[in-house]
C-alpha positions in Angstrom: 68.4 109.5 4.2 69.6 107.7 7.1 73.0 108.6 6.4 72.3 112.5 6.1 70.9 112.4 9.6 73.8 110.9 11.1 76.5 113.2 9.7 78.4 115.0 12.2 81.0 117.7 11.2 84.4 117.2 12.5 85.6 119.1 15.3 89.1 118.7 16.6 89.7 122.2 18.5 92.6 121.8 20.8 94.8 122.6 17.3 93.3 126.0 17.2 93.8 127.2 20.7 97.4 128.5 19.7 99.3 129.5 16.8 99.0 132.0 13.8 96.0 132.5 11.8 94.1 134.4 9.0 90.9 135.3 8.5 89.7 136.7 5.5 86.4 138.5 4.9 84.5 141.0 2.7 84.0 144.8 3.8 82.1 147.5 1.7 82.9 144.9 -1.5 86.6 144.7 -0.6 88.4 141.4 0.4 90.4 142.0 3.7 92.8 140.1 5.5 93.4 140.0 9.4 96.4 138.0 11.0 96.5 137.2 14.3 98.3 135.3 17.0 96.8 133.4 19.7 98.5 132.0 23.1 96.9 130.1 25.7 95.3 133.4 27.4 95.6 136.0 24.7 95.1 137.1 21.0 97.0 139.7 18.9 95.1 140.9 15.9 97.2 142.7 12.8 94.8 144.6 10.7 95.4 147.2 8.1 98.5 148.5 10.3 96.6 148.6 13.7 97.2 146.1 16.5 94.2 144.8 18.7 94.8 142.8 21.9 92.0 140.7 23.7 91.9 138.1 26.5 90.6 134.8 25.6 88.8 132.0 27.9 87.8 128.9 26.4 84.5 127.8 28.1 85.2 124.1 26.8 87.4 122.8 24.1 85.3 124.6 20.9 83.7 127.6 22.6 85.4 130.9 24.0 85.2 134.5 25.1 87.3 137.3 23.8 87.5 140.6 25.9 89.4 143.4 24.3 92.0 144.8 26.4 91.8 148.8 25.3 88.3 149.0 23.8 88.0 152.4 22.1 84.0 152.5 22.5 81.3 150.7 24.3 80.6 148.6 21.4 84.2 147.4 21.4 84.1 146.5 25.1 81.6 144.0 24.7 82.9 140.5 25.1 82.4 138.5 21.8 81.9 134.4 22.2 82.9 132.3 19.5 82.3 128.8 18.6 84.2 126.1 16.3 81.7 124.5 14.2 83.7 122.1 12.1 87.6 121.7 11.8 89.9 120.4 8.9 93.6 119.8 9.2 94.4 123.7 8.8 91.6 125.5 9.3 88.0 125.9 11.0 84.4 127.4 10.7 83.1 129.3 13.5 80.2 131.8 14.5 80.3 134.4 16.6 78.3 137.3 18.2 78.7 139.8 21.2 77.5 137.8 24.6 73.5 138.1 25.2 73.0 138.9 21.2 72.4 135.6 19.8 70.4 136.9 17.1 73.0 138.5 15.5 75.5 135.6 14.8 78.0 135.8 12.1 79.9 132.9 10.4 83.6 132.5 8.8 86.5 130.8 8.0 89.8 131.1 9.8 93.0 129.1 8.5 96.3 128.3 10.6 99.0 129.3 9.1 101.5 128.3 12.2 
């Protein structure tokens, strides 16, 4: 019992600030994969033949805010907050939600491919 209460997930977030990544999720019963490239200040996502870009601002080593550069709707114009919860050598588990909407957090895992 004592060991379980002392366990803290590994969080080495700096290696995930830049690189090429893949995110796979289930949408309407189908497995979908998105690829994105992240630099110091920007993130460019490639998904089903479409390209989307966002400004990324790191609040600290493991928390950032993403703001789309060319939103098509009010919903897309809302910034997303993301927190890296745990890391491995080539992936991280994270949670995200729209800024100010902490009740609707979602989780996922992203793999660094380069």
